[in-house]
Rosetta silent file (secondary structure, phi, psi, omega in degrees, C-alpha in Angstrom):
SEQUENCE: XXXXXXXXXXXXXXXXXXXXXXXXXXXXXXXXXXXXXXXXXXXXXXXXXXXXXXXXXXXXXXXXXXXXXXXXXXXXXXXXXXXXXXXXXXXXXXXXXXXXXXXXXXXXXXXXXXXXXXXXXXXXXXXXXXXXXXXXXXXXXXXXXXXXXXXXXXXXXXXXXXXXXXXXXXXXXXXXXXXXXX
SCORE:     score description
SCORE:     0.000 S_00000001
   1 L     0.000  149.176  178.771   49.989    9.781   37.922 S_00000001
   2 L    86.192  -16.046 -179.690   46.615   11.435   37.901 S_00000001
   3 L  -103.233  140.177  178.024   47.199   13.152   34.604 S_00000001
   4 L   -85.560  145.405  173.935   45.596   12.009   31.348 S_00000001
   5 L   -75.543  156.286 -179.329   47.679   11.604   28.296 S_00000001
   6 H   -58.655  -34.253  179.519   46.685   13.806   25.324 S_00000001
   7 H   -65.788  -42.587  179.498   45.587   10.666   23.426 S_00000001
   8 H   -66.210  -39.181  178.342   43.251    9.624   26.249 S_00000001
   9 H   -65.123  -38.911  179.495   41.753   13.153   26.471 S_00000001
  10 H   -66.222  -41.869  177.201   41.079   13.121   22.688 S_00000001
  11 H   -61.439  -42.875 -178.401   39.322    9.759   22.902 S_00000001
  12 H   -64.998  -48.307  179.598   37.184   10.956   25.795 S_00000001
  13 H   -66.755  -32.939  175.878   36.188   14.185   24.047 S_00000001
  14 H   -64.285  -44.079  178.546   35.538   12.245   20.803 S_00000001
  15 H   -64.795  -40.473  179.812   33.197    9.885   22.622 S_00000001
  16 H   -63.583  -40.884  178.289   31.431   12.802   24.298 S_00000001
  17 H   -65.227  -43.290  179.329   30.907   14.496   20.921 S_00000001
  18 H   -62.153  -42.880  179.172   29.610   11.295   19.386 S_00000001
  19 H   -65.092  -40.756  178.563   27.173   10.813   22.277 S_00000001
  20 H   -62.021  -43.286  177.907   25.981   14.438   21.960 S_00000001
  21 H   -63.877  -44.054  176.970   25.350   14.001   18.230 S_00000001
  22 H   -59.114  -48.483  178.830   23.512   10.755   18.844 S_00000001
  23 H   -61.599  -39.529  176.300   21.277   12.331   21.489 S_00000001
  24 H   -61.866  -40.973  179.046   20.575   15.283   19.209 S_00000001
  25 H   -66.493  -41.046  176.750   19.521   12.927   16.393 S_00000001
  26 H   -61.204  -43.133  177.069   17.222   11.026   18.750 S_00000001
  27 H   -60.317  -45.468  179.287   15.641   14.317   19.889 S_00000001
  28 H   -63.092  -43.543 -179.559   15.040   15.456   16.287 S_00000001
  29 H   -64.448  -41.692  178.199   13.525   12.123   15.352 S_00000001
  30 H   -62.186  -46.024  179.173   11.242   12.165   18.424 S_00000001
  31 H   -60.624  -42.144 -179.054   10.070   15.712   17.662 S_00000001
  32 H   -65.537  -44.255  179.049    9.362   14.793   14.004 S_00000001
  33 H   -61.690  -46.741  179.244    7.352   11.692   15.014 S_00000001
  34 H   -64.555  -38.272  177.841    5.312   13.650   17.548 S_00000001
  35 H   -61.827  -44.027 -177.090    4.698   16.480   15.084 S_00000001
  36 H   -70.528  -37.867  177.367    3.424   14.068   12.432 S_00000001
  37 H   -66.458  -38.725 -179.621    1.168   12.203   14.857 S_00000001
  38 H   -71.572  -35.062 -174.406   -0.380   15.444   16.203 S_00000001
  39 H   -96.834    1.507 -179.456   -0.955   16.945   12.790 S_00000001
  40 L    57.933   40.485 -176.298   -2.161   13.806   10.997 S_00000001
  41 L   -59.424  125.861  179.005    0.506   14.338    8.369 S_00000001
  42 H   -68.637  -12.010 -176.187   -0.333   12.500    5.113 S_00000001
  43 H   -56.652  -28.618 -176.874    3.385   12.003    4.548 S_00000001
  44 H  -109.005   21.967  179.641    3.164    8.684    6.393 S_00000001
  45 L   -65.585  139.297 -177.091   -0.160    7.516    4.979 S_00000001
  46 L   -71.436  139.815  176.817   -0.216    3.764    4.393 S_00000001
  47 E  -119.249  157.660  168.216   -0.137    2.520    0.824 S_00000001
  48 E  -101.590  134.513 -175.070   -0.830   -0.788   -0.827 S_00000001
  49 E  -113.601  156.526  173.393    2.058   -1.758   -3.117 S_00000001
  50 E   -66.214  126.346 -178.334    2.426   -3.948   -6.179 S_00000001
  51 L   -65.796  -24.912 -176.659    3.640   -7.327   -4.800 S_00000001
  52 L   -80.083  -45.009 -172.809    5.877   -7.776   -7.865 S_00000001
  53 L  -124.912  -10.128  175.477    7.820   -4.475   -7.954 S_00000001
  54 L    87.805    7.989  178.944    6.781   -2.449   -4.886 S_00000001
  55 L   -66.730  139.808  175.773    5.172    0.505   -6.745 S_00000001
  56 E   -66.702  120.953 -174.806    2.577    2.457   -4.717 S_00000001
  57 E  -104.333  -49.115 -175.550   -0.796    1.382   -6.107 S_00000001
  58 E  -145.874  141.785  171.216   -3.502    2.709   -3.756 S_00000001
  59 E   -77.052  144.774  178.349   -3.734    4.819   -0.627 S_00000001
  60 H   -58.762  -34.984 -179.229   -5.429    3.126    2.243 S_00000001
  61 H   -68.751  -14.307  179.507   -7.820    6.092    2.514 S_00000001
  62 H   -90.626   -6.714  176.579   -9.022    5.399   -1.074 S_00000001
  63 E   -68.231  142.553 -179.821  -10.277    1.905   -0.185 S_00000001
  64 E  -141.468  178.044 -179.529  -14.062    1.683   -0.119 S_00000001
  65 L  -112.130  110.030  177.321  -16.899   -0.765    0.314 S_00000001
  66 L  -127.488   88.732 -176.481  -18.715   -1.752   -2.878 S_00000001
  67 L   -66.584  149.935  176.786  -20.625   -4.991   -2.304 S_00000001
  68 L  -127.300  134.851  175.698  -21.429   -7.337   -5.167 S_00000001
  69 L   -69.910  -14.684  178.997  -24.232   -9.918   -5.278 S_00000001
  70 L   -83.053   -6.928 -178.829  -21.920  -12.119   -7.327 S_00000001
  71 L   -68.379  137.644  177.936  -19.497  -12.545   -4.409 S_00000001
  72 L   -81.201  -25.883  177.979  -19.388  -16.108   -3.086 S_00000001
  73 E  -157.322  147.991  178.142  -18.329  -14.917    0.345 S_00000001
  74 E  -133.800  144.619  175.224  -17.825  -11.525    2.024 S_00000001
  75 E  -150.806  154.443  174.922  -15.999  -10.491    5.144 S_00000001
  76 E  -102.467  143.967  179.434  -14.843   -7.243    6.741 S_00000001
  77 E  -152.247  168.681  174.609  -11.290   -6.752    7.839 S_00000001
  78 E   -94.984  124.331 -179.776   -8.745   -4.068    8.682 S_00000001
  79 E  -126.128  123.273  177.986   -6.438   -3.363    5.789 S_00000001
  80 L    52.422   38.372  177.156   -3.513   -0.988    6.012 S_00000001
  81 L    86.273   -1.643 -179.747   -4.989    0.610    9.108 S_00000001
  82 E  -105.413  119.496 -179.553   -8.480    1.136    7.697 S_00000001
  83 E   -76.194  155.265  170.629  -11.253   -0.712    9.541 S_00000001
  84 E    71.576   24.813  179.458  -14.276   -2.321    7.909 S_00000001
  85 E   -78.016  130.773 -178.654  -12.852   -2.948    4.429 S_00000001
  86 E   -81.727  124.249  175.677  -15.047   -5.397    2.538 S_00000001
  87 E  -111.875  124.916 -174.221  -13.119   -8.403    1.120 S_00000001
  88 E  -119.801  139.432  177.642  -15.098  -10.411   -1.399 S_00000001
  89 E   -98.562  129.277  178.022  -14.377  -13.864   -2.806 S_00000001
  90 E  -128.197  157.969  171.114  -15.051  -14.429   -6.502 S_00000001
  91 E  -124.450  124.507 -178.406  -14.497  -17.269   -8.968 S_00000001
  92 L   -84.608  171.829 -179.983  -13.742  -16.301  -12.552 S_00000001
  93 L   -61.849  -18.786  178.758  -14.762  -18.362  -15.629 S_00000001
  94 L   -87.964    9.413  177.075  -11.313  -19.983  -15.629 S_00000001
  95 L    69.050   24.357  175.524  -12.162  -21.422  -12.166 S_00000001
  96 L   -94.266  131.003 -179.397   -9.626  -19.179  -10.375 S_00000001
  97 E   -92.769  131.733  178.993  -10.606  -17.991   -6.868 S_00000001
  98 E  -138.861  142.022  170.389   -9.656  -14.392   -5.957 S_00000001
  99 E   -95.565  131.026 -173.311  -10.248  -12.116   -2.974 S_00000001
 100 E  -125.873  139.269  169.450  -10.985   -8.593   -4.154 S_00000001
 101 E  -117.272  158.794 -178.712  -11.096   -5.219   -2.393 S_00000001
 102 E  -116.059  150.469  179.837  -12.355   -2.036   -4.045 S_00000001
 103 E  -137.874  147.526  177.299  -10.881    1.424   -4.250 S_00000001
 104 L   -62.767  -39.674 -179.657  -12.185    4.736   -5.551 S_00000001
 105 L  -150.941  158.161  179.111   -8.957    5.184   -7.479 S_00000001
 106 L  -158.388  154.045  177.200   -5.636    3.433   -7.919 S_00000001
 107 L   -80.270   75.580 -179.925   -2.376    3.810   -9.744 S_00000001
 108 E  -128.924  159.202  175.172   -3.101    1.165  -12.392 S_00000001
 109 E  -106.632  131.273  177.434   -2.945    0.977  -16.160 S_00000001
 110 E   -77.861  139.497 -176.859   -6.067   -0.176  -17.988 S_00000001
 111 E  -126.634  126.020  175.436   -5.366   -2.986  -20.434 S_00000001
 112 E    82.718 -173.899 -179.979   -7.582   -3.935  -23.355 S_00000001
 113 E   -88.309  155.153  176.368  -11.157   -3.091  -24.187 S_00000001
 114 E   -70.595  141.467  178.061  -14.021   -3.033  -21.675 S_00000001
 115 E  -113.297  139.529  175.392  -16.056   -6.229  -21.349 S_00000001
 116 L   -99.422  -24.318 -178.431  -19.665   -6.429  -20.262 S_00000001
 117 L   -77.935  153.818  178.201  -19.911  -10.189  -19.986 S_00000001
 118 L    57.300   31.473  178.531  -18.923  -12.051  -16.805 S_00000001
 119 L   -80.965  145.064  177.213  -18.958   -8.831  -14.738 S_00000001
 120 L   -90.303  -11.755  176.402  -19.134   -9.176  -10.998 S_00000001
 121 L  -120.999  100.679 -179.766  -20.817   -5.763  -10.677 S_00000001
 122 L   -55.700  139.949 -177.500  -23.981   -5.582  -12.856 S_00000001
 123 L    89.870   -5.953 -177.940  -24.175   -2.334  -14.823 S_00000001
 124 E  -122.100  133.864  169.013  -20.358   -2.050  -14.947 S_00000001
 125 E   -90.239  162.536 -174.324  -17.960   -3.185  -17.633 S_00000001
 126 E  -133.017  152.573  171.057  -14.451   -4.269  -16.699 S_00000001
 127 E  -134.169  151.117  176.595  -10.920   -4.130  -18.053 S_00000001
 128 E   -67.367  141.256  175.978   -7.826   -5.820  -16.728 S_00000001
 129 E  -114.672  131.560 -178.442   -5.694   -3.497  -14.561 S_00000001
 130 E  -125.539  162.396  176.456   -1.957   -3.911  -14.463 S_00000001
 131 E   -69.096  130.427 -178.622    0.916   -2.268  -12.609 S_00000001
 132 L   -67.175  -19.726 -178.757    2.170    0.689  -14.701 S_00000001
 133 L   -90.341  -50.375 -172.810    5.812   -0.179  -13.826 S_00000001
 134 L  -112.675   -9.266  179.179    6.079   -3.966  -14.222 S_00000001
 135 L    81.664    8.805  179.923    2.818   -5.053  -15.909 S_00000001
 136 L   -69.732  138.884 -178.318    1.773   -7.403  -13.097 S_00000001
 137 E   -71.213  118.671 -176.565   -1.981   -8.150  -13.024 S_00000001
 138 E  -108.843  -16.023 -178.974   -3.449   -6.249  -10.049 S_00000001
 139 E   157.243 -140.126 -175.127   -7.188   -6.471  -10.706 S_00000001
 140 E  -142.640  144.337  176.310   -9.871   -4.827  -12.817 S_00000001
 141 E  -100.256  126.125 -178.344  -10.993   -1.282  -13.652 S_00000001
 142 E  -111.964  134.932  175.099  -14.805   -0.959  -13.583 S_00000001
 143 E  -135.987  145.248 -176.448  -16.805    1.699  -15.422 S_00000001
 144 E   -65.753  149.820  175.225  -20.580    2.084  -15.777 S_00000001
 145 L   -56.303  -40.944  179.431  -22.274    1.019  -19.017 S_00000001
 146 L  -142.698  161.289 -178.815  -23.696    4.548  -19.150 S_00000001
 147 L   -70.521  149.456  179.562  -23.335    7.690  -17.099 S_00000001
 148 L   -74.077  166.874 -174.782  -25.638    8.153  -14.096 S_00000001
 149 L   -57.166  -29.437 -179.459  -28.343   10.837  -14.225 S_00000001
 150 L   -81.312   -1.163 -179.728  -26.101   13.409  -12.484 S_00000001
 151 L    79.675    2.991 -178.859  -23.483   12.982  -15.186 S_00000001
 152 L   -88.625  138.180  173.491  -20.878   11.748  -12.732 S_00000001
 153 L   -83.845  140.689  179.434  -18.828    8.688  -13.587 S_00000001
 154 L  -116.930   58.890  178.676  -18.699    6.134  -10.814 S_00000001
 155 L   -77.392  157.093  175.791  -15.630    4.203  -11.821 S_00000001
 156 E  -156.826  169.949 -179.797  -13.746    2.090   -9.307 S_00000001
 157 E  -120.469  133.572  171.060  -10.989   -0.474   -9.175 S_00000001
 158 E   -99.285  118.077 -176.039  -11.248   -4.034   -7.920 S_00000001
 159 E  -108.706  135.026  179.526   -7.851   -5.060   -6.603 S_00000001
 160 E   -76.017  117.554 -173.988   -6.700   -8.650   -6.034 S_00000001
 161 H   -61.208  -38.144 -179.564   -5.673   -8.732   -2.390 S_00000001
 162 H   -69.113  -15.358 -179.212   -2.982  -11.450   -2.905 S_00000001
 163 H   -96.998    8.603  178.988   -1.275   -9.266   -5.540 S_00000001
 164 E  -119.041  161.363  179.635   -0.720   -6.362   -3.157 S_00000001
 165 E  -134.305  136.841  176.805    1.651   -5.820   -0.267 S_00000001
 166 E   -72.639  133.826 -179.757    1.120   -3.538    2.719 S_00000001
 167 H   -56.462  -43.047 -178.456    3.669   -0.741    2.800 S_00000001
 168 H   -60.695  -39.148  176.408    4.265   -1.163    6.529 S_00000001
 169 H   -62.999  -47.525 -178.580    5.098   -4.838    5.946 S_00000001
 170 H   -61.343  -39.141 -179.631    7.416   -4.040    3.044 S_00000001
 171 H   -64.214  -21.743 -179.408    9.203   -1.362    5.117 S_00000001
 172 L   -95.750    0.274  176.928   10.062   -4.015    7.704 S_00000001
 173 L   -72.071  142.742  178.334   11.605   -6.510    5.337 S_00000001
 174 L   -99.973  139.675  174.518   15.346   -6.958    5.716 S_00000001
 175 L  -102.384  121.272 -178.981   17.622   -7.097    2.758 S_00000001
 176 L   -88.419  125.000  178.201   20.524   -9.434    3.285 S_00000001
 177 L   -56.991  148.649  179.434   23.752   -8.226    1.678 S_00000001
 178 H   -57.014  -33.407 -176.597   25.123  -10.445   -1.052 S_00000001
 179 H   -63.720  -20.713 -177.435   28.261  -11.054    0.983 S_00000001
 180 H   -98.129   -7.875  179.451   26.211  -12.914    3.640 S_00000001
 181 L   -77.486  144.577 -179.767   24.316  -15.123    1.182 S_00000001
 182 L   -91.393    0.000    0.000   25.439  -18.713    0.743 S_00000001
């Protein structure tokens, strides 16, 4: 009585070791999170993703405000952690309603030739923009009819809000293993 069996001692030391490893991992994770928050590390910058395949399309910091007089309605909202993003409602010639946000740049592939007719931004031609991975329609690439006096191109991308997914939302989705599906 009073003495532990060798098996019991092994189990106790195994549990202690497991607890120590767990606490060490928690400490490392906490230090990493604090370091990133203090240093504003871009490693965790929010992205907007292609809703079809999940490819990173635009950084939240690249979103901008480019108002259009052709918009039927405009509102400001917070998107992917960026306040004051202008969301504009448009109706295309096919009678489809779309909410559009604009970005300085985006990971999109231009499709087709530029069109000047039916543009929502006067002075800019448009091309369809698609996801470079899956070909899903993400919006339109806009370029000026001619260069501005300073010689700088002022291109931008109009992205269809419903065709994008917030990275933070996607990171929280659960994948159910096939074995649990009915």
